[in-house]
C-alpha positions in Angstrom: 24.6 -57.8 9.8 21.6 -58.9 11.8 18.2 -59.7 10.3 15.1 -58.8 12.4 11.6 -60.0 11.7 10.2 -57.8 14.5 7.9 -55.1 13.0 9.0 -51.5 13.3 6.4 -48.9 14.1 6.0 -46.1 11.6 4.2 -42.8 12.0 1.6 -43.7 9.3 -0.3 -46.3 11.4 1.5 -49.0 9.6 4.3 -51.4 10.5 7.1 -52.6 8.2 7.2 -56.4 8.3 9.9 -58.6 6.7 8.6 -61.0 4.1 9.8 -64.1 2.3 10.8 -63.5 -1.3 11.3 -65.6 -4.4 14.0 -65.1 -7.0 12.9 -64.1 -10.6 16.3 -63.3 -12.1 19.8 -62.1 -11.8 21.0 -59.7 -14.5 23.7 -60.9 -16.9 26.2 -58.4 -15.3 25.2 -59.7 -11.8 24.4 -56.3 -10.5 20.6 -56.5 -10.3 18.4 -59.1 -8.5 14.7 -59.3 -9.4 12.3 -61.1 -7.0 8.7 -61.3 -6.0 7.0 -61.3 -2.6 3.4 -61.8 -1.6 0.9 -59.8 0.5 -2.8 -59.7 1.1 -5.4 -57.2 2.2 -4.5 -54.8 -0.7 -8.1 -53.8 -1.5 -8.8 -52.9 2.2 -5.4 -51.1 2.5 -4.3 -53.5 5.3 -1.1 -54.3 3.5 0.9 -52.3 1.1 4.0 -52.7 -0.9 6.9 -51.8 1.2 10.6 -51.5 0.4 13.6 -53.6 -0.1 17.1 -53.1 1.0 20.4 -54.9 0.4 23.5 -55.2 2.5 26.6 -56.5 0.8 29.9 -58.1 2.0 32.6 -59.9 0.2 30.9 -63.2 1.0 27.2 -62.4 0.5 24.4 -60.1 -0.6 21.6 -60.0 1.9 18.3 -58.8 0.5 15.5 -57.9 2.9 12.0 -57.2 1.6 9.3 -55.6 3.6 5.6 -55.0 3.4 3.7 -52.3 5.2 1.0 -53.7 7.5 -1.7 -51.6 9.2 -1.5 -51.4 13.0 -5.3 -50.8 13.3 -6.6 -54.0 14.8 -10.2 -52.9 14.3 -9.8 -52.4 10.6 -11.6 -55.0 8.4 -9.1 -56.6 6.1 -9.6 -58.5 2.9 -7.6 -61.6 2.2 -6.9 -61.5 -1.5 -3.3 -62.2 -2.6 -1.1 -59.8 -4.4 2.3 -60.3 -5.8 4.9 -57.5 -5.7 7.7 -57.4 -8.3 10.8 -55.8 -6.8 14.4 -55.5 -7.7 17.6 -54.2 -6.0 20.8 -52.9 -7.5 24.0 -54.3 -6.1 27.2 -52.3 -5.8 29.3 -55.2 -7.0 28.3 -58.2 -9.2 26.8 -61.0 -7.2 29.2 -63.6 -8.8 29.7 -66.6 -6.4 28.7 -64.7 -3.3 25.8 -66.1 -1.3 22.4 -64.6 -2.0 20.5 -64.6 1.3 17.5 -63.1 3.1 14.7 -64.9 1.2 13.5 -66.6 4.4 13.6 -64.0 7.2 15.1 -63.8 9.7 17.9 -65.9 8.3 20.7 -64.2 6.5 23.2 -67.1 7.0 25.4 -67.9 4.0 24.0 -71.4 4.0 20.7 -69.9 2.7 22.5 -69.1 -0.5 21.3 -72.2 -2.4 17.7 -71.7 -1.2 17.5 -68.1 -2.3 19.1 -68.8 -5.7 16.8 -71.9 -6.3 14.6 -71.1 -9.3 12.7 -74.4 -8.7 11.6 -72.9 -5.4 10.3 -69.9 -7.3 8.5 -72.1 -9.9 6.9 -74.2 -7.1 5.6 -70.9 -5.6 4.2 -69.9 -9.0 6.5 -66.9 -9.6 8.0 -68.3 -12.9 4.8 -69.8 -14.3 2.8 -72.8 -13.1 4.5 -75.1 -10.6 6.2 -78.1 -12.2 5.9 -81.7 -11.4 8.2 -83.0 -8.7 11.7 -83.8 -10.0 12.4 -87.5 -10.7 15.0 -88.9 -8.4 18.2 -89.8 -10.2 20.0 -93.1 -9.3 23.1 -92.6 -7.2 26.0 -94.9 -6.0 23.8 -96.5 -3.3 21.4 -97.7 -6.0 24.0 -99.6 -7.9 25.6 -103.0 -7.4 29.4 -103.4 -7.5 29.5 -104.0 -11.3 27.7 -100.6 -11.9 24.2 -102.0 -12.8 21.2 -100.6 -10.9 19.9 -102.7 -8.0 16.6 -104.5 -8.7 
């Protein structure tokens, strides 16, 4: 499977453009993935909600979301933000497969942790207001040989 961020021309004077998306939820049966993506220029019609598609293998589910962007360079465009709620149905439960495609053009399996990261979604504002940065937990390098924390 190849991911392509290159816009594709459509006959409507718009181009489909791959967008970054943020996870909202995975259904309890693992067969539906809900996510959000952002666009701007909605009031002026410069950007419109596009489509989403998913490609599945035994190792991963690659979700690609697209917005439709005008090809008219002379059109005045507004800059207000809009969020689009989207979901895709999977043929098989996601389970432990990598969930990828949230940062186009990458669909590498190593993206799985990023695309499943709900903190990333919270920080973007998808799941409510962003939270404070996580406090770093002590690890083995922070301890002296008897197990106490270094001072």
